[in-house]
C-alpha positions, -999 to +999 in steps of 0.1 A: -251+522+589-250+512+557-219+529+535-229+505+506-262+489+493-250+458+501-250+457+539-286+471+536-297+447+517-279+421+544-298+440+570-328+439+559-326+401+543-302+384+559-286+380+520-248+384+526-226+402+493-200+419+482-210+451+459-189+483+465-221+506+449-222+531+479-256+540+497-248+572+488-249+571+450-277+552+446-298+573+461-290+603+443-293+577+417-325+573+427-334+613+435-325+619+393-352+593+382-375+610+405-369+644+397-368+632+359-401+615+360-421+646+380-403+670+347-416+652+324-450+646+335-451+688+341-438+692+312-462+673+290-495+691+317-475+725+307-477+716+270-514+703+268-528+734+288-509+755+254-481+768+277-448+752+263-447+751+227-434+723+208-411+731+182-395+717+149-361+706+135-344+697+103-324+664+107-302+647+078-312+610+070-293+586+056-260+599+060-228+580+073-218+581+107-196+617+114-164+623+131-174+643+160-199+613+166-170+581+164-149+608+185-177+609+211-185+571+208-149+568+212-144+589+245-172+576+262-163+541+257-128+543+264-137+559+302-161+530+307-143+509+300-111+520+315-129+525+348-151+491+347-130+469+335-100+485+362-127+479+391-131+440+383-096+435+378-092+456+410-121+448+430-105+438+468-090+475+459-121+492+451-141+483+476-122+494+501-132+533+484-153+533+454-163+563+445-120+578+456-117+555+425-140+563+402-121+601+411-092+588+406-067+588+374-062+545+381-083+523+353-077+489+330-058+516+299-069+479+273-104+478+285-104+517+279-091+509+243-113+475+239-147+494+247-138+520+230-129+506+198-161+485+205-185+516+210-164+533+175-179+500+154-214+498+167-213+536+160-204+533+124-224+502+119-255+520+134-258+548+108-248+524+077-276+501+084-299+540+077-276+549+057-291+565+023-279+564-014-283+601-013-289+612+027-317+641+026-328+665+048-364+655+069-381+682+093-388+668+133-412+682+159-393+676+188-419+682+220-412+699+252-408+670+275-382+657+250-351+674+261-360+663+295-330+637+292-310+661+278-315+687+306-312+661+337-277+641+325-264+680+320-280+683+355-259+657+369-225+667+354-230+699+364-243+692+400-213+665+405-188+694+393-207+725+414-210+706+442-172+693+445-167+733+438-185+742+467-173+716+491-139+725+487-149+765+490-167+754+519-136+750+547-103+767+530-081+755+551-090+721+540-086+730+506-050+746+508-032+719+531-048+692+509-062+705+475-055+673+453-076+652+477-101+676+487-111+684+448-104+642+438-121+625+469-150+606+462-165+618+500-178+660+498-202+675+488-219+708+485-257+700+483-262+737+469-232+737+451-249+711+430-281+733+422-267+764+418-241+754+392-266+718+379-288+747+376-279+775+361-268+748+333-301+735+328-313+772+321-284+780+296-296+751+282-329+759+280-327+794+269-304+784+238-340+763+226-361+794+232-378+776+252-406+795+284-376+796+314-405+806+341-424+772+331-390+751+320-385+761+362-413+758+375-422+723+358-386+713+380-396+730+415-415+696+425-392+671+415-361+688+427-378+690+463-384+654+461-348+645+446-334+663+473-352+644+505-346+609+485-309+622+487-310+628+523-317+593+527-286+589+515-265+607+537-288+593+571-286+560+557-245+564+552-234+584+579-219+603+555-210+635+580-240+652+575-250+648+608-259+677+635-242+692+669-242+664+700-277+664+715-269+641+748-305+653+757-324+624+767-363+620+743-387+637+755-410+624+771-442+626+742-419+614+717-412+585+732-430+569+711-405+567+682-371+554+678-342+569+698-322+572+664-349+596+657-338+622+681-303+616+684-281+588+668-241+581+671-244+563+633-220+539+638-200+519+615-209+551+590-193+555+558-164+580+568-151+552+598-153+577+626-165+572+665-185+612+668-178+609+705-139+612+694-145+633+669-165+659+687-137+659+711-112+663+683-133+697+672-136+708+707-171+700+710-185+683+745-208+655+743-212+627+765-231+602+751-217+612+710-252+611+699-261+641+672-292+653+659-298+630+627-302+662+608-304+640+574-337+626+588-353+660+597-345+671+560-359+642+544-395+649+562-393+685+555-386+679+516-411+658+513-434+680+533-426+708+511-429+682+472-467+676+486-474+716+491-454+727+459-472+692+438-510+705+453-508+738+441-488+737+408-522+741+389-537+768+411-502+790+405-510+803+373-483+832+374-448+818+349-423+818+377-441+822+405-437+777+412-398+778+417-403+812+434-422+797+464-397+765+460-370+790+463-383+804+495-392+765+513-357+754+504-341+788+516-360+783+548-357+744+558-317+748+548-315+781+571-334+762+597-313+726+597-282+748+603-289+754+633-287+723+650-258+713+621-223+717+616-211+733+594-175+752+593-184+793+600-173+826+580-168+855+591-186+886+576-190+916+587-188+910+625-213+878+616-206+844+623-228+822+592-220+791+572-222+789+532-253+773+535-275+801+558-258+828+531-264+813+505-307+800+521-311+838+530-299+849+499-326+824+480-353+830+506-352+866+499-351+858+457-379+837+459-395+866+477-388+884+449-398+864+415-432+862+437-435+899+438-415+902+404-444+872+392-479+882+400-473+917+386-466+909+358-486+885+353-514+907+366-502+929+336-502+904+314-539+896+319-552+924+321-543+931+279 
């Protein structure tokens, strides 16, 4: 497996170097870049079609740097310097668990203060260069796509918080046994937690900017599905624990042309450092080969297929909110099916057993069906007027 990007580079090109960039984190970053790119494309298209409108905002030109700007730059610089210098000074230790170090309170105080001072000074100098004898208020046109960068940042921060929160509550026994370790661990992320909290934060931002929410969520739907698939590539390459239940069955003859790992895989050298055969036995699961269903790979394939469908029909579904509703249905069905061969703790509800993801997947499908009906009905009413 390839816990770090350098492991994959070494495997592919024989070039050995040590750099603690987690494979999963790298793929998540690529996922956000891809989603942001497609989001911008769709927001521009919707504005060109007259579905979204630009707005006029008033800004002050030529004023000195505000106290809030200097403080925010200082805080940002401190966090970066605190962690980056800390990583450089403790590289041999940090490389063993970079995510854990980033989420910890460890770092370099001198590095944080130094970079904070630099960032404050740069902000001050930037404002001074544009300063006018008399600051003036001017109007600027704000296009819908210009909000995408901020929305992507909000989605990233909210997504990480939501992913950690939902993961913590997915296994309450683990949370109760070590609450600090679970919350501040570099591992353990719930995709749906990130989607719900991060997505909710983006919707709230769009609402405050008076953007048409139905068109905004439609614009982001294809990118969300593509990002999901790219993120799952990171899970597969790193072996982060999102594998399936034991699969000791031999590969069927009609699939013999495929690599063995596409049918069953033991994830050697995974980022968690576990041996699947031992892990299965500790969990009370029977296994002879120590191989599991490669569920992240299956999810990647399904996510890319769903993305292709959404991208191909995005211009044909003219009812606002319809495309996002279809996305919810496809996403929910995909995740519900994969949960049947995936390891996740069960919740006991009304005499039934279901994982957190299964419950959320069912709710997504129901919400999607309701959204399709409502958006179609509302669109018919508006076009008949």
